[in-house]
C-alpha positions as CSV (number, residue, x, y, z in Angstrom):
1,M,218.4,-49.3,191.1
2,D,219.0,-49.3,187.3
3,L,218.6,-52.2,184.9
4,N,222.3,-53.0,184.7
5,S,222.6,-53.2,188.5
6,L,219.6,-55.6,188.7
7,R,221.1,-57.7,186.0
8,G,224.4,-57.8,187.9
9,K,222.6,-59.1,190.9
10,I,221.0,-61.8,188.9
11,D,224.5,-62.8,187.5
12,T,225.8,-63.1,191.0
13,I,222.9,-65.3,192.0
14,D,223.3,-67.4,188.9
15,D,226.9,-67.9,189.7
16,S,225.9,-69.1,193.2
17,I,223.2,-71.4,191.8
18,L,225.8,-72.9,189.4
19,E,228.3,-73.6,192.2
20,L,225.5,-75.3,194.2
21,L,224.4,-77.4,191.2
22,I,228.0,-78.5,190.6
23,E,228.2,-79.5,194.3
24,R,224.9,-81.4,194.0
25,M,226.0,-83.3,190.9
26,N,229.3,-84.3,192.6
27,I,227.2,-86.0,195.3
28,V,224.9,-87.4,192.6
29,D,228.0,-88.9,190.9
30,E,228.9,-90.6,194.2
31,I,225.4,-92.0,194.6
32,G,225.5,-93.3,191.0
33,A,228.7,-95.2,191.7
34,L,227.2,-96.8,194.8
35,K,224.0,-97.8,192.8
36,R,226.1,-99.2,190.0
37,N,228.1,-101.3,192.4
38,Q,224.9,-102.6,194.1
39,N,223.1,-102.9,190.7
40,S,220.2,-100.9,192.2
41,V,217.5,-98.9,190.4
42,I,218.2,-95.3,189.4
43,Y,214.6,-94.0,188.9
44,H,212.7,-93.5,192.2
45,P,209.6,-91.3,191.7
46,D,208.7,-91.5,195.4
47,R,212.1,-89.9,196.3
48,E,211.6,-87.2,193.7
49,K,208.1,-86.5,195.1
50,D,209.4,-86.3,198.6
51,I,212.0,-83.7,197.6
52,I,209.4,-81.6,195.8
53,D,206.9,-81.9,198.7
54,R,209.6,-80.8,201.2
55,L,210.7,-77.8,199.1
56,A,207.1,-76.8,198.4
57,S,206.3,-76.8,202.1
58,K,209.0,-74.1,202.7
59,Y,208.6,-70.4,202.1
60,T,208.7,-70.2,198.2
61,G,208.1,-66.5,197.5
62,K,206.7,-66.1,194.0
63,L,207.5,-69.7,193.1
64,T,204.4,-71.9,192.9
65,R,204.6,-75.6,193.5
66,N,204.3,-76.2,189.7
67,A,207.2,-73.9,189.2
68,I,209.3,-75.7,191.8
69,E,208.3,-79.1,190.2
70,A,209.2,-77.9,186.7
71,I,212.7,-76.7,187.8
72,Y,213.5,-79.8,189.9
73,L,212.2,-82.4,187.4
74,E,214.9,-81.0,185.0
75,I,217.5,-81.3,187.8
76,F,216.4,-84.8,188.5
77,G,216.7,-85.6,184.8
78,V,220.2,-84.3,184.6
79,S,221.0,-86.2,187.8
80,R,219.7,-89.5,186.5
81,N,221.6,-89.0,183.3
82,L,224.8,-88.5,185.3
83,E,224.2,-91.5,187.5
84,L,223.5,-93.8,184.6
85,P,222.6,-92.6,181.0
86,E,219.5,-94.5,180.0
87,L,217.3,-94.8,176.9
88,I,213.6,-94.2,177.3
89,A,211.2,-95.6,174.7
90,F,207.8,-93.9,174.2
91,L,204.8,-94.3,171.9
92,G,205.6,-91.7,169.1
93,P,205.7,-89.6,167.2
94,E,208.0,-86.9,168.7
95,G,205.8,-84.2,170.1
96,S,203.0,-86.5,171.0
97,F,201.4,-86.4,174.5
98,T,203.2,-89.6,175.4
99,H,206.5,-87.8,174.5
100,Q,205.3,-84.9,176.7
101,A,204.6,-87.3,179.6
102,A,208.0,-89.0,179.2
103,E,209.8,-85.7,179.2
104,S,207.8,-84.5,182.2
105,R,209.4,-87.3,184.3
106,F,212.8,-88.0,182.8
107,G,213.7,-84.4,181.7
108,A,214.7,-82.9,178.4
109,I,218.3,-84.1,178.7
110,A,217.4,-87.8,178.7
111,E,217.9,-89.9,175.6
112,Y,214.6,-90.9,174.0
113,I,213.5,-93.2,171.2
114,S,210.1,-92.6,169.5
115,L,208.4,-95.9,168.5
116,P,205.4,-96.4,166.2
117,S,203.3,-98.8,168.3
118,I,202.6,-99.8,171.9
119,K,203.9,-103.3,171.0
120,S,207.3,-101.9,169.9
121,V,207.7,-100.0,173.2
122,F,207.1,-103.2,175.2
123,E,209.5,-105.2,172.9
124,S,212.2,-102.4,173.3
125,V,212.1,-102.7,177.1
126,E,211.8,-106.5,177.2
127,T,214.9,-106.9,175.0
128,G,216.9,-104.3,176.9
129,R,217.2,-101.9,174.1
130,A,215.5,-99.3,176.3
131,K,215.6,-99.1,180.1
132,Y,212.1,-97.7,180.5
133,G,209.0,-97.4,178.3
134,V,206.2,-94.9,178.4
135,V,202.7,-95.8,177.1
136,P,199.2,-94.5,177.6
137,I,196.8,-96.5,179.7
138,E,193.7,-94.4,180.2
139,N,192.0,-91.2,179.1
140,N,189.3,-90.0,181.5
141,Q,187.0,-89.1,178.6
142,E,187.6,-92.1,176.3
143,G,188.4,-94.9,178.7
144,M,191.2,-97.5,178.9
145,V,193.8,-98.3,176.2
146,K,193.1,-101.9,175.4
147,E,196.4,-102.6,173.7
148,T,198.4,-101.5,176.7
149,M,196.3,-103.8,179.0
150,D,196.8,-106.8,176.7
151,Y,200.6,-106.4,176.5
152,L,200.9,-106.0,180.2
153,Q,199.1,-109.4,180.6
154,A,201.1,-111.0,177.9
155,T,204.7,-109.8,178.7
156,H,207.0,-109.8,181.7
157,L,207.3,-106.1,182.3
158,Y,206.3,-104.2,185.4
159,I,204.5,-100.9,186.0
160,I,206.8,-98.8,188.2
161,S,205.1,-95.4,188.0
162,E,202.2,-93.6,186.5
163,I,202.1,-90.1,185.0
164,I,198.9,-88.0,184.6
165,I,198.9,-85.0,182.3
166,P,196.2,-82.7,181.1
167,V,195.4,-82.9,177.4
168,N,196.0,-79.2,176.5
169,F,196.0,-78.0,172.9
170,C,197.4,-74.8,171.5
171,I,197.4,-72.9,168.2
172,A,201.0,-72.5,167.1
173,T,202.2,-70.5,164.1
174,K,205.1,-68.3,162.9
175,E,202.5,-65.6,162.0
176,N,201.9,-62.7,164.3
177,N,198.1,-62.8,164.3
178,L,195.2,-65.0,163.1
179,S,194.3,-62.9,160.1
180,Q,197.6,-64.0,158.5
181,V,196.7,-67.7,158.9
182,N,195.0,-69.4,155.9
183,R,195.1,-73.0,157.0
184,I,195.4,-75.0,160.2
185,Y,196.9,-78.5,160.3
186,S,195.9,-81.1,162.9
187,K,194.6,-84.6,163.6
188,D,190.9,-85.2,163.4
189,I,190.6,-86.0,167.2
190,A,192.3,-82.7,168.0
191,F,189.9,-80.8,165.8
192,N,187.0,-82.5,167.5
193,Q,188.3,-81.7,171.0
194,C,188.6,-78.0,170.2
195,K,185.3,-77.4,168.3
196,G,184.2,-74.5,170.5
197,F,187.4,-72.4,170.0
198,L,187.5,-73.2,166.3
199,S,183.9,-72.3,165.8
200,D,184.3,-69.0,167.7
201,Y,187.4,-67.9,165.8
202,F,187.1,-69.6,162.4
203,G,183.4,-70.3,162.1
204,Q,183.2,-68.6,158.7
205,K,186.1,-70.3,157.1
206,E,185.7,-72.8,154.3
207,S,186.1,-76.5,155.1
208,D,189.5,-76.8,153.4
209,F,190.8,-74.3,155.9
210,F,191.2,-77.2,158.3
211,V,193.6,-79.8,157.0
212,E,193.6,-83.2,158.6
213,I,197.0,-84.9,159.0
214,D,198.3,-88.1,160.7
215,S,199.3,-86.5,164.0
216,T,199.5,-83.2,165.9
217,S,203.3,-83.5,165.7
218,K,203.3,-83.7,161.9
219,A,200.9,-80.7,162.0
220,A,203.5,-78.7,163.9
221,K,206.2,-79.7,161.5
222,Q,204.1,-78.8,158.5
223,A,203.2,-75.4,160.0
224,S,206.9,-74.7,160.7
225,L,207.6,-75.2,157.0
226,E,204.8,-73.3,155.4
227,P,204.0,-69.5,155.4
228,N,200.5,-68.6,156.6
229,A,200.0,-72.0,158.2
230,A,199.2,-72.9,161.8
231,A,199.1,-76.1,163.8
232,L,196.6,-77.3,166.4
233,C,199.0,-79.3,168.6
234,S,200.6,-80.0,171.9
235,H,203.0,-77.7,173.7
236,I,205.9,-80.1,173.2
237,A,205.3,-80.3,169.5
238,A,205.3,-76.5,169.2
239,K,208.6,-76.4,171.2
240,I,210.2,-79.1,169.0
241,Y,209.5,-77.2,165.8
242,N,210.1,-73.7,167.2
243,L,206.6,-72.6,166.7
244,P,205.4,-69.6,168.8
245,I,202.1,-70.3,170.6
246,L,199.4,-67.8,169.7
247,F,196.6,-69.3,171.8
248,D,197.0,-71.8,174.6
249,N,194.6,-74.3,176.4
250,I,191.9,-74.1,173.7
251,Q,190.4,-77.5,174.3
252,D,186.6,-77.6,175.0
253,N,186.9,-79.8,178.1
254,E,189.3,-78.6,180.8
255,S,189.0,-81.9,182.6
256,N,190.5,-84.0,179.8
257,Q,193.4,-85.9,181.2
258,T,195.5,-88.9,180.1
259,R,197.2,-91.4,182.4
260,F,200.5,-93.1,181.3
261,Y,202.6,-96.0,182.7
262,I,206.3,-96.1,183.0
263,L,207.4,-99.7,182.3
264,S,210.5,-101.6,183.4
265,K,211.9,-105.1,183.5
266,N,212.4,-104.6,187.3
267,S,209.5,-104.2,189.7
268,N,211.3,-101.3,191.6
269,L,209.3,-102.1,194.8
270,K,209.1,-99.5,197.5
271,K,206.3,-98.4,199.8
272,T,204.9,-94.9,199.8
273,P,202.1,-93.4,201.9
274,K,199.7,-93.8,198.9
275,D,200.2,-96.8,196.7
276,K,198.4,-98.7,194.0
277,T,198.8,-102.3,192.8
278,T,197.8,-103.6,189.4
279,I,197.1,-107.3,188.7
280,A,195.9,-109.4,185.9
281,V,193.5,-112.2,186.8
282,K,192.6,-115.4,184.9
283,L,190.1,-117.4,186.9
284,R,190.5,-121.2,186.8
285,N,186.8,-121.9,187.5
286,D,185.4,-119.1,185.4
287,D,182.6,-121.3,184.2
288,K,181.2,-121.6,187.7
289,P,178.8,-119.0,189.3
290,G,180.5,-116.6,191.7
291,A,184.1,-117.3,190.6
292,L,184.9,-113.6,190.4
293,V,182.9,-112.6,193.4
294,S,184.8,-115.3,195.4
295,L,188.1,-113.7,194.6
296,L,186.9,-110.1,195.2
297,K,185.6,-111.2,198.6
298,K,189.1,-112.1,199.7
299,F,190.1,-108.4,199.1
300,E,187.0,-107.2,200.9
301,E,187.9,-109.5,203.9
302,K,191.3,-107.9,204.1
303,H,189.8,-104.4,203.8
304,I,191.6,-103.7,200.5
305,N,189.8,-101.2,198.3
306,L,189.1,-102.0,194.7
307,L,189.9,-99.0,192.4
308,K,189.2,-100.4,188.9
309,I,188.2,-103.6,187.1
310,E,188.1,-104.1,183.4
311,S,187.5,-107.4,181.5
312,R,189.5,-108.4,178.4
313,P,189.1,-111.3,176.0
314,Q,191.7,-114.2,176.4
315,K,193.4,-114.3,173.0
316,D,195.2,-117.6,173.6
317,T,192.1,-119.7,173.3
318,N,189.3,-120.2,170.8
319,E,186.7,-120.1,173.6
320,F,184.9,-116.9,174.7
321,K,186.8,-116.5,177.9
322,F,188.0,-113.3,179.7
323,W,190.7,-112.1,182.0
324,F,190.4,-109.1,184.4
325,F,192.6,-106.0,184.7
326,I,192.3,-104.9,188.3
327,D,193.7,-101.9,190.3
328,I,193.6,-102.1,194.1
329,E,194.8,-99.7,196.9
330,G,198.1,-100.7,198.6
331,N,201.4,-102.2,197.8
332,V,202.4,-105.9,197.2
333,L,204.8,-105.4,200.1
334,D,201.7,-105.1,202.4
335,S,201.2,-108.5,204.1
336,S,197.4,-108.5,203.3
337,I,198.0,-108.1,199.6
338,E,201.0,-110.4,199.5
339,T,199.0,-113.2,201.2
340,I,196.2,-113.0,198.7
341,L,198.5,-113.0,195.7
342,K,200.5,-115.9,197.0
343,A,197.4,-117.9,197.7
344,Q,196.0,-117.2,194.2
345,E,199.3,-117.3,192.3
346,E,197.9,-119.6,189.7
347,E,195.2,-117.1,188.9
348,I,196.8,-113.7,189.6
349,K,199.7,-112.1,187.7
350,F,201.3,-109.2,189.5
351,L,201.8,-106.2,187.2
352,G,203.3,-103.6,189.5
353,S,203.0,-101.6,192.7
354,Y,203.6,-97.8,192.4
355,M,202.7,-94.5,193.8
356,N,199.0,-93.7,193.3
357,L,198.7,-90.2,191.7
358,C,194.9,-90.4,191.0
């Protein structure tokens, strides 16, 4: 079969796909009308995961699970935008890993706003200017993001989902090969996380070959404007500024991952087979021996597994007191967890129950 015949087959298949997508979106439109009438939540990550799991369990030919997920996350994004167009705030700049995390869940079609600080993301969601907010909470190499923990304790937003993405860097440039590159722009942290690759390929270069800049996004923008320049940046930054990727996944540590939270004014509660609940704890009798142990024993007695505990200073007092950021297995809708939280409601602030991806 010749090339034109094969392309004709693809055109016929694409026509069928389009017809099915139109049919799907008509149903989505009906669902959106029902949700608006009931004032219910549009974003349900558990439902999206169920769809991907179901499809990935079928015969998928040459399509991997990652390929199916990439295709359907965009379909989900278009569907949500049709049901109810919503603004998503994220910690900027555009092209950052937080932007990449947000787009991985809400799709490229969603409306985004890049904000300069974690505080501004929280404020944007609290005031209703944005429906959802996306902020980093943890890097498995560097630890927890303290500012995110503090604002979760101080505000009235809920965690409704988490996103985990690998921290992958690339070399992006308009030049065809490395010999044409005479400077690389990036942020100091990115340079540090790619020392092995940079040493192998650019070990003989002068120090001014590597130009530090505020962010990897700005690095991509600068490389897009200058001849003979490259950027050490994220995939999404390269995409935004139309920079071809010359080398991909060049970071020294392949295990480097960052976890993000999706924030909302609504708790969006729904049980899934594997849930996590996050709470903030201020102990009333924190000056007495065993105060924390006494609380943790209540979880042990109910056979509730403790996943994480971090202490943070209480900033509303001039004393040296602490509160605790705690992750536990399960959902607040579980009677065992609900009982403890109600009994300790003066000490425990519920921050969210959501699907556990870790």
